[in-house]
C-alpha positions as CSV (number, residue, x, y, z in Angstrom):
1,M,122.5,96.7,90.8
2,N,122.4,93.0,90.3
3,P,118.9,91.6,91.6
4,S,120.3,89.2,93.9
5,L,122.4,91.7,95.6
6,R,119.9,94.1,95.7
7,Q,117.7,91.6,97.4
8,R,120.5,90.8,100.1
9,R,120.7,94.5,100.9
10,R,117.1,94.6,101.3
11,L,117.1,91.9,103.8
12,F,120.0,93.1,105.5
13,V,118.0,96.1,106.5
14,F,115.1,93.9,108.0
15,L,117.2,91.0,109.6
16,G,117.7,91.5,113.2
17,V,115.7,94.4,114.5
18,A,113.6,92.2,116.9
19,A,114.2,90.3,113.6
20,V,114.4,93.6,111.8
21,L,117.7,95.6,111.4
22,I,117.7,99.0,109.9
23,A,120.9,100.0,108.5
24,A,121.7,103.7,109.1
25,G,121.1,105.8,106.0
26,V,119.1,103.2,104.1
27,L,115.6,104.0,103.3
28,L,114.8,102.0,100.0
29,A,114.2,98.9,101.7
30,V,111.8,100.1,104.2
31,L,108.9,98.6,102.2
32,P,108.6,94.8,102.0
33,A,109.6,93.2,98.8
34,A,106.7,91.9,96.7
35,Q,107.4,88.1,96.5
36,S,105.3,85.1,95.9
37,S,104.9,82.9,99.2
38,S,106.2,79.0,99.4
39,P,103.6,76.6,99.5
40,G,102.0,76.6,103.0
41,S,104.0,79.6,104.0
42,P,101.6,82.6,103.7
43,P,102.7,86.5,104.2
44,V,101.9,87.6,107.8
45,P,101.1,91.3,107.3
46,S,101.3,93.8,110.5
47,A,97.4,93.4,111.3
48,P,95.8,96.8,112.4
49,A,95.6,97.6,116.0
50,Q,91.8,96.7,116.5
51,F,92.6,93.3,115.9
52,A,95.2,93.0,118.4
53,D,95.0,90.9,121.6
54,T,94.1,93.2,124.3
55,S,93.7,90.7,127.2
56,T,97.5,89.7,127.4
57,K,99.4,92.0,129.8
58,V,103.2,92.1,130.6
59,D,104.5,94.4,133.2
60,V,107.8,95.7,131.8
61,D,108.5,98.4,134.2
62,G,110.6,96.2,136.4
63,W,113.3,95.2,133.4
64,R,116.7,95.8,133.3
65,W,118.2,97.0,129.8
66,A,121.8,96.2,129.1
67,D,123.9,97.1,125.9
68,F,124.1,94.5,122.8
69,N,126.4,95.7,120.3
70,G,124.7,99.1,120.4
71,V,121.1,98.0,121.1
72,R,119.3,97.9,124.3
73,L,118.1,94.5,125.3
74,P,115.7,93.7,128.3
75,Y,116.4,91.5,130.9
76,S,114.2,90.2,134.1
77,G,115.0,88.3,136.9
78,S,112.0,86.2,136.8
79,D,111.4,85.8,133.1
80,G,114.6,85.6,131.5
81,P,117.0,85.3,130.0
82,R,118.4,83.1,132.7
83,T,121.8,82.4,130.8
84,V,123.8,84.6,128.9
85,V,127.0,83.0,127.4
86,G,128.8,85.3,125.2
87,D,126.3,86.8,122.8
88,R,123.7,83.9,123.1
89,A,120.9,84.2,125.5
90,Y,118.5,81.4,126.4
91,G,116.4,80.0,129.5
92,F,113.2,82.1,129.2
93,A,110.1,81.6,131.4
94,P,106.7,80.0,130.1
95,S,104.7,83.4,130.5
96,P,103.9,86.3,128.3
97,A,106.9,88.0,129.5
98,G,109.1,85.4,129.0
99,A,107.5,85.1,125.3
100,L,108.3,88.6,125.0
101,L,111.8,88.7,126.0
102,A,112.5,85.9,124.2
103,A,111.0,87.5,120.9
104,L,113.2,90.5,121.4
105,H,116.5,88.7,122.0
106,L,116.3,85.8,119.4
107,G,115.2,88.1,116.8
108,M,118.2,90.5,117.6
109,R,120.7,87.8,117.9
110,A,119.5,86.2,114.4
111,S,120.8,89.0,112.5
112,P,123.9,88.7,110.1
113,R,125.2,91.9,111.7
114,W,126.9,90.0,114.3
115,G,128.6,87.0,112.5
116,P,128.2,83.4,112.2
117,A,129.5,82.7,115.8
118,V,126.0,84.4,116.7
119,F,123.3,83.9,114.1
120,E,124.2,80.3,113.1
121,P,123.8,78.7,116.5
122,T,120.7,80.9,117.2
123,I,119.0,80.1,114.2
124,A,120.1,76.3,114.6
125,K,119.3,75.8,118.3
126,Q,116.7,78.1,119.0
127,F,114.7,78.7,115.8
128,T,112.0,76.2,114.4
129,G,109.9,75.5,111.5
130,S,110.2,74.3,107.9
131,D,111.5,77.8,107.0
132,R,114.5,77.5,109.3
133,P,116.8,76.3,106.6
134,A,115.9,79.1,104.3
135,L,116.5,81.6,107.0
136,M,119.9,80.2,107.7
137,R,120.8,80.2,103.9
138,A,119.4,84.0,103.6
139,V,121.1,85.2,106.8
140,R,124.4,83.7,105.8
141,A,124.1,84.9,102.4
142,T,123.4,88.5,103.3
143,Y,126.6,88.2,106.0
144,D,128.8,87.2,103.1
145,S,127.3,89.9,100.7
146,V,127.6,92.8,103.4
147,R,131.0,91.9,104.8
148,A,132.5,91.7,101.4
149,V,131.3,95.2,100.9
150,A,132.5,96.2,104.4
151,G,136.1,94.5,104.0
152,V,135.2,92.3,107.1
153,A,137.2,89.4,107.5
154,E,135.2,86.0,107.5
155,G,133.4,85.2,110.8
156,G,133.9,88.9,112.1
157,P,131.0,91.1,113.2
158,I,129.8,93.6,110.7
159,G,129.5,96.5,113.4
160,R,127.2,97.9,116.0
161,A,123.6,98.8,115.2
162,Y,122.0,101.9,116.3
163,V,118.3,101.3,116.7
164,V,115.7,101.1,119.6
165,E,113.3,98.6,120.7
166,E,110.4,100.8,121.0
167,A,107.1,99.1,121.5
168,F,105.0,96.1,121.3
169,R,101.2,94.5,120.5
170,W,100.3,91.3,121.1
171,Q,98.4,89.0,118.4
172,A,98.0,85.9,120.4
173,Y,99.2,84.5,123.4
174,T,98.3,80.9,124.8
175,P,100.2,78.5,126.8
176,G,102.6,77.1,124.0
177,L,102.2,79.8,121.6
178,A,102.9,83.5,121.2
179,I,102.5,86.0,118.4
180,V,103.7,89.4,119.2
181,D,104.5,92.6,117.0
182,V,107.6,94.4,117.9
183,V,108.1,98.0,116.6
184,T,111.9,99.0,116.4
185,A,113.1,102.4,115.2
186,G,116.6,103.5,113.5
187,P,117.8,106.0,111.6
188,G,116.9,106.7,107.9
189,R,118.2,109.3,105.5
190,G,118.2,112.9,106.2
191,G,117.8,112.2,109.9
192,V,114.2,110.6,109.7
193,T,113.3,108.1,112.2
194,V,112.2,104.8,110.5
195,R,109.8,102.6,112.5
196,I,109.4,98.9,111.2
197,S,106.7,96.3,113.1
198,T,107.6,92.9,112.7
199,R,105.4,89.9,113.5
200,L,107.2,87.3,115.7
201,Q,106.0,83.9,116.4
202,L,107.3,81.6,119.0
203,V,106.3,78.4,120.4
204,W,107.1,76.4,123.9
205,R,109.5,73.5,123.2
206,D,111.9,71.6,125.0
207,D,111.5,73.9,128.0
208,D,112.1,77.0,126.2
209,W,110.6,79.3,123.5
210,R,111.7,78.9,120.1
211,M,111.2,81.6,117.3
212,V,109.5,80.3,114.5
213,A,111.2,81.2,111.2
214,P,109.4,83.6,108.7
215,P,108.0,82.4,105.7
216,S,110.5,81.4,103.2
217,G,113.2,82.6,105.6
218,D,112.4,86.1,104.4
219,W,111.4,88.9,107.3
220,T,110.1,91.1,104.8
221,R,107.2,89.2,104.6
222,S,106.1,89.9,108.3
223,S,107.3,93.3,108.4
224,A,105.9,96.9,107.5
225,P,106.5,100.1,108.1
226,V,104.7,101.9,111.0
227,A,103.5,105.8,111.3
228,D,101.4,105.4,114.1
229,L,102.1,103.8,117.3
230,T,98.4,103.8,118.6
231,G,97.4,100.4,119.9
232,Y,101.0,99.3,120.8
233,T,102.5,99.4,124.7
234,L,105.7,101.6,124.3
235,F,108.7,100.3,126.3
236,P,109.7,102.2,129.3
237,D,113.0,104.3,129.4
238,R,115.9,101.9,128.5
239,G,118.6,103.8,130.7
């Protein structure tokens, strides 16, 4: 397989499942790719639970969960998103709950799976950081590659996802900055459940939370497989 195509397929597995989207039946790309970082953009590996921030609390029991193209995403009357237009969501509260909601919504909506009408404005308007252009290029390239294989017309969505937002773990929270690890589960080869933890960083800017683009625009640098959910907070029943 062409190395560039292999890299794009690997990236497709990781993008959009709260920044990581696990494609059904694809298990080869579970481990992050070994790539060198760009200057000023070191890898952000998933930290052990004992290094997590245990002082930041979020009550998720009152959240309402609704379908987004096969994925259940949460909504809160007090913490957001306050506005949902089409497949876009914005207006999150300046609180830990608002930051966590923003992480889940923006990470998912930046996936190539939903097509450029969703991921392009999400990344352009709701992401920030020096690696945002690289992320846009990577997501666009992945979308073009995968839609060609899938026979999808330009601009169309690639299809529904079958993954679950399962748990989260704070790394840090201060007014204006949030870093949280989100675990998403999806089907792997042979019916095995695959879990990926992705570290998501957000900053409060222009009266809303903005996602910081991952190093070099590559989510695999911020993601790692998870076998044990000790230290994570499980999301409640999403029915």
